C-alpha positions as CSV (number, residue, x, y, z in Angstrom):
1,M,177.9,76.6,103.0
2,S,177.3,73.1,104.4
3,S,177.3,72.5,108.1
4,A,179.6,69.9,109.7
5,V,176.6,67.9,110.5
6,A,175.4,67.8,106.9
7,K,178.9,66.8,105.8
8,R,178.9,63.8,108.2
9,L,175.8,62.5,106.4
10,A,177.2,62.9,102.9
11,G,176.8,59.8,100.8
12,K,175.3,57.8,103.6
13,T,172.4,55.3,103.4
14,I,170.0,55.2,106.3
15,V,167.4,52.5,107.1
16,I,164.4,53.6,109.2
17,T,161.9,50.9,110.3
18,G,158.3,51.9,111.2
19,A,158.7,54.9,109.0
20,S,155.1,55.3,107.8
21,S,154.0,57.5,110.7
22,G,155.0,59.0,114.0
23,I,158.7,59.1,115.0
24,G,159.8,57.1,112.0
25,R,158.2,59.5,109.6
26,S,159.5,62.5,111.3
27,T,163.0,61.0,111.4
28,A,163.0,60.6,107.7
29,F,162.1,64.2,107.1
30,E,164.7,65.4,109.7
31,F,167.5,63.5,108.0
32,A,166.4,64.9,104.6
33,R,166.3,68.4,105.9
34,T,169.6,68.2,107.6
35,A,171.5,67.1,104.5
36,P,169.4,67.9,101.4
37,N,172.2,68.1,98.9
38,H,174.8,65.6,100.0
39,G,173.8,62.4,98.2
40,L,171.8,61.0,101.2
41,K,169.8,57.8,100.7
42,L,166.8,57.0,102.9
43,I,165.4,53.4,103.0
44,L,161.9,53.7,104.6
45,T,160.3,50.5,105.8
46,A,156.9,49.7,107.2
47,R,153.9,47.5,106.5
48,R,152.0,50.4,104.8
49,V,153.9,51.0,101.6
50,D,151.4,53.4,100.3
51,A,152.1,55.7,103.2
52,L,155.8,55.4,102.6
53,E,155.4,56.3,98.9
54,Q,153.5,59.4,100.0
55,I,156.3,60.4,102.4
56,A,158.9,59.9,99.6
57,K,156.9,62.2,97.4
58,E,156.6,64.9,100.1
59,I,160.4,64.7,100.8
60,R,161.1,65.2,97.1
61,Q,158.8,68.1,97.0
62,E,160.4,69.7,100.1
63,V,164.1,69.1,99.4
64,G,164.3,68.2,95.8
65,E,166.3,65.4,94.2
66,G,169.3,65.8,96.5
67,V,167.9,63.0,98.8
68,Q,166.9,59.7,97.3
69,V,164.1,57.8,99.1
70,L,163.4,54.1,98.7
71,P,160.0,52.9,100.2
72,V,160.2,49.2,101.1
73,K,157.3,47.1,102.4
74,L,158.5,45.3,105.5
75,D,156.9,43.8,108.6
76,V,159.7,43.4,111.1
77,S,157.6,40.9,113.1
78,Q,158.0,38.4,110.2
79,P,161.5,36.9,110.3
80,E,161.4,35.7,106.7
81,E,160.8,39.2,105.5
82,V,163.7,40.5,107.5
83,R,166.0,37.7,106.3
84,G,165.3,38.7,102.7
85,F,165.5,42.5,103.3
86,V,169.1,43.3,102.3
87,G,169.2,40.8,99.5
88,N,166.1,42.3,97.9
89,L,167.5,45.8,97.9
90,P,168.9,47.2,94.7
91,E,172.7,46.8,94.7
92,E,173.3,50.5,95.0
93,W,171.2,50.7,98.2
94,R,173.0,47.9,100.2
95,D,175.9,49.9,101.6
96,I,174.0,50.9,104.7
97,H,175.5,53.2,107.3
98,V,172.8,53.9,109.8
99,L,170.0,51.7,111.1
100,V,167.2,53.3,113.1
101,N,165.2,50.5,114.8
102,N,162.0,52.5,115.4
103,A,159.2,49.9,114.6
104,G,157.2,49.1,117.7
105,L,153.8,48.9,119.2
106,V,151.7,48.4,122.3
107,K,148.4,46.5,122.5
108,G,145.9,46.9,125.3
109,V,146.1,47.7,129.0
110,A,145.1,44.3,130.4
111,Q,146.7,43.0,133.5
112,A,147.7,39.4,134.2
113,P,146.1,36.9,134.1
114,S,143.8,38.6,131.5
115,I,146.4,39.6,128.9
116,A,145.6,38.2,125.4
117,E,148.2,35.8,124.1
118,E,147.9,37.4,120.7
119,D,148.8,40.8,122.1
120,I,151.8,39.3,124.0
121,N,153.1,37.6,120.8
122,V,152.8,40.6,118.5
123,M,154.5,42.9,121.0
124,F,157.5,40.6,121.5
125,A,157.7,39.7,117.8
126,T,157.7,43.4,116.8
127,N,159.5,45.2,119.6
128,V,162.1,42.6,120.5
129,T,162.6,39.9,117.9
130,G,162.0,42.3,115.0
131,L,164.6,44.7,116.3
132,I,167.1,42.0,117.0
133,N,166.6,40.4,113.6
134,M,166.9,43.8,111.8
135,T,170.1,44.4,113.7
136,Q,171.5,41.0,112.7
137,A,170.6,41.6,109.1
138,I,172.4,44.9,108.9
139,L,175.4,44.3,111.2
140,P,177.5,42.2,108.7
141,I,177.5,45.3,106.4
142,F,178.8,47.4,109.2
143,K,181.4,44.9,110.3
144,A,182.8,44.5,106.8
145,R,183.5,48.3,106.5
146,G,186.8,49.9,107.2
147,S,190.0,48.7,108.9
148,E,189.0,48.9,112.6
149,G,186.5,46.1,112.8
150,G,183.8,48.0,111.0
151,S,181.7,51.2,111.3
152,G,178.1,52.2,111.3
153,D,175.4,53.4,113.7
154,I,172.6,51.5,115.3
155,V,169.9,53.7,116.9
156,N,167.3,51.8,119.0
157,I,164.1,53.6,120.0
158,G,163.3,52.3,123.5
159,S,161.0,53.9,126.0
160,I,160.9,55.1,129.6
161,A,158.7,52.0,130.0
162,G,161.9,49.9,129.7
163,R,163.2,51.7,132.8
164,E,160.1,52.1,134.9
165,P,157.4,49.4,134.5
166,Y,153.8,50.5,135.2
167,A,150.5,48.7,135.8
168,G,148.6,47.8,132.7
169,G,151.8,47.9,130.6
170,S,153.6,44.8,131.8
171,I,154.2,43.2,128.4
172,Y,155.1,46.4,126.6
173,C,157.4,47.4,129.5
174,A,159.1,43.9,129.4
175,T,159.7,44.3,125.6
176,K,161.4,47.7,126.1
177,A,163.5,46.4,129.0
178,A,164.6,43.6,126.6
179,V,165.6,46.2,124.0
180,R,167.6,48.1,126.7
181,S,169.5,45.0,127.7
182,F,170.1,44.0,124.1
183,T,171.4,47.5,123.3
184,D,173.8,47.6,126.3
185,A,175.1,44.1,125.6
186,L,175.6,44.8,121.9
187,R,177.6,48.0,122.6
188,K,180.0,45.9,124.8
189,E,180.2,43.2,122.2
190,L,181.2,45.8,119.5
191,I,183.6,47.7,121.7
192,A,186.6,46.9,119.5
193,T,184.9,48.3,116.4
194,R,183.8,51.8,115.2
195,I,180.2,50.7,115.3
196,R,178.1,52.9,117.6
197,V,175.1,51.5,119.5
198,M,172.7,54.1,120.9
199,E,169.3,54.1,122.5
200,I,166.8,56.9,122.9
201,D,164.1,56.4,125.5
202,P,161.1,58.8,125.0
203,G,158.5,59.5,127.6
204,Q,155.0,60.5,126.5
205,V,154.9,61.2,122.7
206,E,151.7,61.9,120.9
207,T,151.6,59.5,117.9
208,E,149.3,56.7,116.6
209,F,150.8,54.7,119.6
210,S,147.7,55.1,121.8
211,V,145.3,54.5,119.0
212,V,146.9,51.1,118.4
213,R,147.0,50.4,122.2
214,F,143.2,51.0,122.3
215,Y,142.5,48.9,119.2
216,G,141.6,52.0,117.1
217,D,139.4,53.8,119.7
218,K,140.4,57.4,119.0
219,S,138.4,58.8,122.0
220,K,140.3,56.6,124.4
221,A,143.6,57.6,122.7
222,D,142.8,61.3,122.9
223,A,142.1,61.0,126.6
224,V,145.7,59.9,127.2
225,Y,146.9,63.4,126.1
226,A,144.1,65.4,127.8
227,G,145.5,68.2,130.0
228,V,149.1,67.7,129.0
229,D,151.6,68.9,126.4
230,P,153.3,65.7,125.2
231,L,156.4,65.4,123.1
232,T,156.0,65.3,119.3
233,P,157.5,62.9,116.9
234,D,159.6,65.8,115.6
235,D,161.2,66.2,119.1
236,I,162.4,62.6,119.0
237,A,163.5,62.8,115.4
238,E,165.8,65.8,116.2
239,I,167.5,63.6,118.8
240,V,167.9,60.7,116.5
241,V,169.6,62.8,113.9
242,F,171.7,64.5,116.6
243,V,173.1,61.2,117.9
244,A,173.8,59.9,114.4
245,T,175.7,63.0,113.4
246,R,178.3,63.3,116.1
247,R,181.9,62.8,115.3
248,E,182.6,59.1,114.9
249,N,184.4,58.9,118.2
250,V,181.4,60.3,120.1
251,V,178.8,57.8,121.3
252,V,175.6,59.3,122.8
253,A,174.8,55.9,124.3
254,D,171.8,56.6,126.4
255,T,169.1,59.3,126.2
256,L,166.0,59.7,128.3
257,V,163.7,62.4,127.3
258,F,160.2,63.4,128.4
259,P,157.9,66.4,128.4
260,S,157.9,69.0,131.1
261,H,154.7,67.6,132.7
262,Q,156.4,64.2,133.2
263,A,159.0,63.1,135.8
264,G,158.7,59.4,135.4
265,A,156.6,56.7,133.8
266,G,153.8,57.2,136.2
267,V,154.6,60.7,137.5
268,M,152.7,63.4,135.5
269,H,150.9,66.6,136.2
270,R,147.8,67.3,134.2
271,K,146.2,70.8,133.9
272,S,142.7,71.0,135.1
273,T,140.1,71.5,132.3
């Protein structure tokens, strides 16, 4: 017997950005596991298409052919790629119902005036401009659906850093604060529609995030999680699927989640080693 949640996903097409690893990858599996036999379509996007193809293979192995997966090479920091995204999809994949804006990154821990211009540009281009451009690319599909001004779900992955800035993260924090403001404004702009705009703000999650921050230095990345039990990508994926599978009239607008050792962006308890 199908659950009510699975039935709400029946026949839907979902786009997940940054799906090659971390939260995006886990979100793809969580959607597939939630509605394995309901005609679900997953469009997985990232720069590493080989990783996406492997994920598609693993999803098919786990849930069978009841979930279709389309890997799409996409760098959201490149506006021309985003502009062509929908038009380049096969026709049967263009009726999108859910957009999960997950792609994002952080570079370095430098403080002003020593922050590299290249790092500033890539963080804003990916975390802010990329998210906005993806939203604008998909929103016309949502607005054209139904008789009440449209319907669809936009789930933006923010961060506790957008609420509580911290030293050494000024640019990343600024990008996530921008996401938060854009999300809140968009929700108000779409109030007359059935389009839901939701944000999930994780605290510390163990992903490739810190490896990227430290330019590939795994030892420095591992030190971030020493003595703590961080959230996992699966923890956040469960919340993404939860908010996207409520009744259409229910908007889980704002979610802040962090592990039990954390009480704020800079408030953590580490176990002695």
